[in-house]
C-alpha positions as CSV (number, residue, x, y, z in Angstrom):
1,M,-0.1,0.1,-0.4
2,V,1.4,3.3,-0.5
3,E,1.9,5.3,1.9
4,Y,1.4,9.6,1.1
5,R,3.7,12.4,2.7
6,I,2.6,15.9,2.3
7,D,4.7,18.6,2.1
8,R,3.5,21.6,3.0
9,R,6.3,24.0,2.3
10,S,6.6,22.9,-1.5
11,G,3.7,25.1,-2.3
12,V,1.9,22.0,-4.4
13,P,-1.6,21.7,-3.1
14,A,-2.0,18.7,-0.8
15,Y,-4.8,16.8,-3.4
16,V,-2.2,17.3,-6.3
17,Q,0.8,15.8,-4.1
18,I,-1.4,12.5,-3.4
19,V,-2.3,12.2,-7.2
20,R,1.4,13.2,-8.1
21,Q,2.3,10.2,-5.2
22,T,-0.4,7.9,-6.7
23,E,0.6,8.3,-10.3
24,Q,4.1,8.0,-9.4
25,A,3.3,4.4,-7.2
26,L,1.5,3.0,-10.3
27,R,4.2,4.2,-12.8
28,M,7.0,2.5,-10.5
29,G,4.3,-0.9,-10.0
30,V,4.4,-0.4,-6.3
31,L,0.5,0.0,-7.2
32,R,-1.1,-2.1,-9.2
33,A,-4.6,-3.1,-10.5
34,G,-6.8,-4.2,-7.9
35,D,-4.7,-3.0,-4.9
36,R,-6.6,-0.8,-2.4
37,L,-5.9,2.7,-1.9
38,P,-5.6,3.8,2.1
39,T,-8.9,5.0,3.3
40,A,-9.5,8.9,3.5
41,K,-9.3,8.4,7.3
42,E,-6.5,6.4,7.0
43,V,-4.4,8.9,5.1
44,V,-6.2,11.8,7.2
45,A,-4.4,10.3,10.3
46,A,-1.1,9.3,8.9
47,T,-0.7,13.3,7.3
48,A,-2.9,15.7,9.1
49,I,-4.7,16.9,6.3
50,N,-8.5,17.7,5.6
51,P,-10.5,14.6,4.4
52,N,-12.3,16.6,1.5
53,T,-8.2,17.2,0.6
54,V,-8.2,13.0,-0.1
55,F,-11.4,12.9,-1.8
56,R,-10.5,15.2,-4.6
57,A,-7.7,13.6,-4.9
58,Y,-9.1,10.4,-5.4
59,R,-12.2,12.0,-7.3
60,D,-9.1,13.2,-9.7
61,L,-8.0,9.8,-10.0
62,E,-10.8,8.3,-10.7
63,Q,-12.1,10.9,-13.3
64,A,-8.6,9.9,-14.8
65,G,-9.8,6.6,-14.9
66,L,-6.8,5.0,-12.4
67,V,-9.2,4.2,-9.6
68,R,-12.5,3.4,-8.6
69,S,-14.4,4.2,-5.7
70,R,-16.7,1.3,-4.5
71,R,-19.3,2.3,-1.5
72,G,-18.1,0.9,1.8
73,L,-15.6,-0.9,0.5
74,G,-12.9,1.9,-0.5
75,T,-11.1,3.1,-3.4
76,F,-9.0,0.6,-6.0
77,V,-6.5,1.0,-8.8
78,T,-8.3,-0.3,-12.2
79,R,-5.2,0.0,-14.2
80,S,-1.4,0.5,-13.7
81,L,1.0,2.5,-15.7
82,A,4.1,0.7,-15.0
83,R,6.5,0.5,-17.8
84,P,9.1,-2.5,-18.5
85,G,12.4,-0.9,-16.7
86,A,10.3,0.8,-13.9
87,E,10.2,-2.3,-11.6
88,D,12.2,-2.6,-8.6
89,D,14.6,-5.0,-9.7
90,S,15.0,-3.4,-13.4
91,P,18.8,-2.2,-14.6
92,L,17.6,1.3,-15.5
93,R,16.2,1.5,-11.8
94,A,19.8,0.3,-10.1
95,D,21.9,2.7,-12.9
96,L,19.5,5.5,-11.9
97,A,19.7,4.8,-8.2
98,D,23.4,4.7,-8.6
99,W,23.6,7.8,-10.6
100,V,21.3,9.6,-8.0
101,A,23.9,8.7,-5.3
102,R,26.7,9.8,-7.1
103,A,24.6,12.9,-7.5
104,R,24.1,13.5,-3.8
105,S,27.8,12.8,-2.7
106,A,28.7,15.5,-5.2
107,G,26.7,17.7,-3.0
108,L,23.4,18.2,-5.1
109,E,20.2,18.7,-3.0
110,R,17.0,16.9,-4.3
111,D,15.3,19.6,-6.0
112,D,19.1,20.2,-7.7
113,V,18.7,16.0,-8.4
114,A,15.4,16.7,-10.2
115,A,16.1,19.9,-12.2
116,L,18.9,17.9,-13.7
117,V,16.9,14.9,-15.1
118,T,13.9,17.4,-15.9
119,A,16.5,18.9,-18.0
120,A,17.9,16.0,-19.7
121,L,14.3,15.0,-20.6
122,D,13.7,18.2,-22.1
123,A,16.7,18.0,-24.4
124,Y,15.9,14.6,-25.4
125,E,12.4,15.5,-26.3
126,T,13.7,18.8,-27.8
127,H,17.0,17.1,-29.6
128,G,16.0,13.4,-29.8
129,H,18.9,11.4,-28.7
130,E,21.8,13.2,-30.5
131,R,24.3,12.9,-27.5
132,H,25.6,9.2,-27.2
133,E,26.4,7.3,-24.0
134,H,29.8,7.7,-24.3
135,E,30.0,11.8,-24.3
136,P,29.6,12.9,-20.5
137,H,27.6,16.0,-20.0
138,A,28.9,18.7,-18.1
139,Q,26.4,18.4,-15.6
140,D,26.5,14.7,-14.8
141,P,27.9,14.3,-11.6
142,G,29.5,11.1,-12.7
143,A,31.2,12.7,-15.9
144,P,34.6,13.0,-14.8
145,E,34.7,9.6,-13.6
146,R,33.9,8.3,-16.9
147,R,35.8,10.8,-18.5
148,Q,39.1,9.3,-16.6
149,E,37.9,6.1,-17.1
150,N,37.2,6.5,-20.6
151,D,41.2,8.2,-20.9
152,A,42.8,5.2,-19.0
């Protein structure tokens, strides 16, 4: 089951955070079709947010076709967003975890890492895959290591 975390300092409304965290759990395979979401009462107890906030998030998820509410039973996932490569044991996920660890040990904060990932995705979508794997990117915290390895 998913456990919601609300960041009150983010400026993002709590219901949007719940929707995004649910979508992420669906993409990562944490939630699968048939799984029950936490009840509004459980989310309120864990996060101290208003029940109406939870209801709004669940309503948005239902309108998106991701969940269905069953009166008296709860809210259930109707479809997954998981793709191959996103599962826990995926080599892509392991590579990304290694990269994130290098970025964090290079002194980058969570928002810096997120900005780098967003910039890389934007560049990929804008320019396609013109940059090749063996060409280090200036903002890649692992780039100097790879450059040295390649020069050896």
